[in-house]
N, CA and C atoms as a LAMMPS dump frame, in Angstrom:
ITEM: TIMESTEP
0
ITEM: NUMBER OF ATOMS
228
ITEM: BOX BOUNDS ff ff ff
-5.0000000000000000e+02 5.0000000000000000e+02
-5.0000000000000000e+02 5.0000000000000000e+02
-5.0000000000000000e+02 5.0000000000000000e+02
ITEM: ATOMS id mol type element x y z
1 1 1 N -70.3 -80.089 128.91
2 1 2 C -68.872 -80.117 129.178
3 1 3 C -67.926 -79.067 130.525
4 2 1 N -66.706 -79.37 130.861
5 2 2 C -66.347 -78.554 131.522
6 2 3 C -66.076 -77.12 131.081
7 3 1 N -66.46 -75.829 131.565
8 3 2 C -65.808 -74.564 130.737
9 3 3 C -64.676 -74.644 131.867
10 4 1 N -64.39 -74.499 132.709
11 4 2 C -62.648 -73.919 133.22
12 4 3 C -62.043 -73.934 132.576
13 5 1 N -61.31 -73.067 132.467
14 5 2 C -59.862 -73.011 131.517
15 5 3 C -58.606 -73.82 132.163
16 6 1 N -57.98 -74.74 131.102
17 6 2 C -57.436 -75.17 132.238
18 6 3 C -56.085 -74.584 133.015
19 7 1 N -55.647 -73.745 132.32
20 7 2 C -54.427 -72.801 132.8
21 7 3 C -55.121 -71.985 134.576
22 8 1 N -56.017 -72.148 134.716
23 8 2 C -56.866 -71.678 135.946
24 8 3 C -56.618 -72.59 136.878
25 9 1 N -56.703 -73.728 136.371
26 9 2 C -56.645 -75.228 137.746
27 9 3 C -54.866 -75.422 138.05
28 10 1 N -53.966 -74.523 137.422
29 10 2 C -52.781 -74.946 137.776
30 10 3 C -52.319 -74.218 139.014
31 11 1 N -51.7 -74.82 139.863
32 11 2 C -51.331 -74.257 141.555
33 11 3 C -51.087 -75.728 141.921
34 12 1 N -51.37 -75.853 142.982
35 12 2 C -50.491 -76.937 143.43
36 12 3 C -50.539 -78.489 142.783
37 13 1 N -51.514 -78.558 141.975
38 13 2 C -51.596 -79.746 140.812
39 13 3 C -50.011 -79.378 140.102
40 14 1 N -49.728 -78.463 139.879
41 14 2 C -48.365 -78.734 138.891
42 14 3 C -47.272 -78.709 139.522
43 15 1 N -47.732 -78.536 141.092
44 15 2 C -46.283 -78.45 141.909
45 15 3 C -45.657 -80.268 141.667
46 16 1 N -46.47 -81.027 142.104
47 16 2 C -45.91 -82.559 142.064
48 16 3 C -45.822 -82.748 140.588
49 17 1 N -46.076 -81.858 139.247
50 17 2 C -45.619 -82.228 138.273
51 17 3 C -44.355 -81.86 138.025
52 18 1 N -44.436 -80.808 138.527
53 18 2 C -42.79 -80.02 138.366
54 18 3 C -41.552 -80.852 138.677
55 19 1 N -42.274 -81.508 139.915
56 19 2 C -41.373 -82.252 140.548
57 19 3 C -41.044 -83.763 139.741
58 20 1 N -41.814 -84.237 139.487
59 20 2 C -41.949 -85.569 139.107
60 20 3 C -41.315 -85.647 137.249
61 21 1 N -41.591 -84.018 136.883
62 21 2 C -40.888 -83.8 135.521
63 21 3 C -39.58 -82.886 135.644
64 22 1 N -38.745 -82.894 136.778
65 22 2 C -37.892 -82.335 137.401
66 22 3 C -36.661 -82.627 135.391
67 23 1 N -36.178 -83.061 135.461
68 23 2 C -35.496 -83.536 134.173
69 23 3 C -35.993 -83.346 132.873
70 24 1 N -37.42 -83.255 132.037
71 24 2 C -38.158 -83.093 131.515
72 24 3 C -36.884 -81.989 130.455
73 25 1 N -36.946 -83.208 128.931
74 25 2 C -36.027 -81.904 128.274
75 25 3 C -36.726 -82.476 126.694
76 26 1 N -37.233 -81.777 126.111
77 26 2 C -38.336 -82.112 124.979
78 26 3 C -37.35 -81.14 123.743
79 27 1 N -36.566 -80.732 124.276
80 27 2 C -35.606 -80.001 123.125
81 27 3 C -36.665 -78.637 122.951
82 28 1 N -37.13 -78.286 123.541
83 28 2 C -38.208 -76.758 123.437
84 28 3 C -38.904 -76.998 124.992
85 29 1 N -38.489 -75.577 125.439
86 29 2 C -39.768 -75.249 126.998
87 29 3 C -40.45 -74.967 126.537
88 30 1 N -41.058 -74.668 125.489
89 30 2 C -43.132 -74.758 125.602
90 30 3 C -43.541 -76.365 125.597
91 31 1 N -42.743 -76.866 125.016
92 31 2 C -42.983 -78.303 124.18
93 31 3 C -42.996 -78.714 125.857
94 32 1 N -42.068 -78.793 126.873
95 32 2 C -41.823 -79.239 128.165
96 32 3 C -43.007 -78.325 129.059
97 33 1 N -43.433 -77.095 129.092
98 33 2 C -44.457 -76.694 129.78
99 33 3 C -45.879 -77.079 129.511
100 34 1 N -46.116 -77.179 128.225
101 34 2 C -47.437 -77.975 127.627
102 34 3 C -47.369 -79.536 128.252
103 35 1 N -46.67 -79.835 128.195
104 35 2 C -46.799 -81.6 128.8
105 35 3 C -46.929 -81.769 130.271
106 36 1 N -46.194 -80.507 130.889
107 36 2 C -46.641 -80.668 132.14
108 36 3 C -48.319 -80.148 132.705
109 37 1 N -48.532 -78.824 131.557
110 37 2 C -49.971 -78.499 131.605
111 37 3 C -50.748 -79.977 131.704
112 38 1 N -50.741 -80.96 130.297
113 38 2 C -51.525 -81.669 129.892
114 38 3 C -51.962 -82.376 130.745
115 39 1 N -50.369 -83.119 131.482
116 39 2 C -50.04 -84.267 132.6
117 39 3 C -51.27 -83.745 134.209
118 40 1 N -50.92 -82.61 134.608
119 40 2 C -51.771 -82.12 135.537
120 40 3 C -53.194 -82.118 135.497
121 41 1 N -53.875 -81.753 134.214
122 41 2 C -55.183 -81.744 134.15
123 41 3 C -55.741 -82.992 133.631
124 42 1 N -54.689 -83.631 133.216
125 42 2 C -55.655 -84.975 132.541
126 42 3 C -55.365 -85.741 133.942
127 43 1 N -54.709 -85.75 134.951
128 43 2 C -54.812 -86.419 136.22
129 43 3 C -55.88 -86.177 136.836
130 44 1 N -56.105 -84.988 136.914
131 44 2 C -57.465 -84.007 137.98
132 44 3 C -58.657 -84.785 137.132
133 45 1 N -58.633 -84.302 135.618
134 45 2 C -60.043 -84.621 134.802
135 45 3 C -60.105 -85.637 134.033
136 46 1 N -59.14 -86.747 134.274
137 46 2 C -59.118 -87.828 132.921
138 46 3 C -60.515 -88.566 133.129
139 47 1 N -60.238 -90.199 132.109
140 47 2 C -61.039 -90.86 131.916
141 47 3 C -62.534 -90.092 131.302
142 48 1 N -62.31 -88.915 130.384
143 48 2 C -63.332 -88.664 129.623
144 48 3 C -62.403 -87.978 128.34
145 49 1 N -63.034 -87.479 127.274
146 49 2 C -62.925 -87.02 126.408
147 49 3 C -61.915 -85.607 126.315
148 50 1 N -61.104 -85.442 125.341
149 50 2 C -59.871 -84.102 125.859
150 50 3 C -60.76 -82.836 125.586
151 51 1 N -61.992 -82.732 124.821
152 51 2 C -62.912 -81.634 124.96
153 51 3 C -63.538 -81.449 126.185
154 52 1 N -63.808 -82.262 126.735
155 52 2 C -64.162 -82.152 128.602
156 52 3 C -63.301 -82.163 129.363
157 53 1 N -61.928 -82.616 129.055
158 53 2 C -60.596 -82.733 129.946
159 53 3 C -60.922 -81.281 129.692
160 54 1 N -60.395 -80.564 128.819
161 54 2 C -59.109 -79.238 128.543
162 54 3 C -60.809 -78.132 128.275
163 55 1 N -61.728 -78.514 128.538
164 55 2 C -62.668 -76.852 128.373
165 55 3 C -62.747 -76.2 127.311
166 56 1 N -62.224 -76.447 126.418
167 56 2 C -62.49 -75.252 125.407
168 56 3 C -61.659 -75.392 124.456
169 57 1 N -61.827 -75.094 122.841
170 57 2 C -61.334 -75.603 121.899
171 57 3 C -60.023 -75.205 121.862
172 58 1 N -59.438 -74.09 122.088
173 58 2 C -57.846 -73.894 121.793
174 58 3 C -57.151 -74.644 122.94
175 59 1 N -57.318 -75.035 124.088
176 59 2 C -56.832 -75.799 125.103
177 59 3 C -56.549 -77.277 124.356
178 60 1 N -58.153 -77.677 123.624
179 60 2 C -58.239 -79.029 123.107
180 60 3 C -57.506 -79.21 122.44
181 61 1 N -57.332 -78.38 120.95
182 61 2 C -56.157 -78.251 120.113
183 61 3 C -54.908 -78.281 120.46
184 62 1 N -54.566 -77.469 121.395
185 62 2 C -53.362 -77.599 122.047
186 62 3 C -52.716 -78.872 121.779
187 63 1 N -53.561 -79.518 123.12
188 63 2 C -53.256 -81.282 123.61
189 63 3 C -53.111 -82.218 122.13
190 64 1 N -54.349 -81.829 121.738
191 64 2 C -53.918 -83.107 120.448
192 64 3 C -52.892 -82.309 119.361
193 65 1 N -52.551 -81.03 119.399
194 65 2 C -51.374 -80.9 118.413
195 65 3 C -50.093 -81.553 119.208
196 66 1 N -50.179 -81.81 120.401
197 66 2 C -48.859 -82.078 121.166
198 66 3 C -48.801 -83.663 121.47
199 67 1 N -49.948 -83.974 120.885
200 67 2 C -49.769 -85.675 121.263
201 67 3 C -49.892 -86.002 120.072
202 68 1 N -49.431 -85.486 118.63
203 68 2 C -49.472 -85.704 117.431
204 68 3 C -48.137 -85.735 117.121
205 69 1 N -47.037 -84.716 117.588
206 69 2 C -45.829 -84.787 117.545
207 69 3 C -45.4 -86.244 117.511
208 70 1 N -45.016 -86.261 116.468
209 70 2 C -44.273 -87.795 115.836
210 70 3 C -42.668 -87.977 116.694
211 71 1 N -41.927 -87.17 116.427
212 71 2 C -40.378 -87.205 117.166
213 71 3 C -40.7 -87.777 118.764
214 72 1 N -41.33 -87.828 119.731
215 72 2 C -41.308 -87.761 120.709
216 72 3 C -42.307 -89.482 120.953
217 73 1 N -42.795 -89.838 120.205
218 73 2 C -43.453 -90.986 120.146
219 73 3 C -42.203 -92.333 120.278
220 74 1 N -42.108 -93.066 121.417
221 74 2 C -41.352 -94.24 121.598
222 74 3 C -42.098 -95.368 120.398
223 75 1 N -40.904 -95.941 119.413
224 75 2 C -40.993 -97.028 119.201
225 75 3 C -40.41 -98.307 119.854
226 76 1 N -41.435 -99.146 120.219
227 76 2 C -40.794 -100.672 120.688
228 76 3 C -40.494 -101.643 119.891
C-alpha cells in the first residue's frame, strides 16, 4: 500500500488541475478543493483501489464521502 499522504503530493500536479477546473463551483469551496485533490492524486496513481491511491484511511474516507454526495451526480 502506498503510505505517502496525498496532501504532500500536491504541487505541480495540482497546477494543471487548478487551471482545468478554474471555473469549478460546487457551492462549497471545501468540495471544490477536495475534488481538485482527488483528481490530482487519481491521475497520478489511478488504476488501483482507493486505499492504495490515497495511502491512509482518512484520505480514503474523505474521497469516498465525496463520491457519495448525490446532489453532484449527473443523471442522463
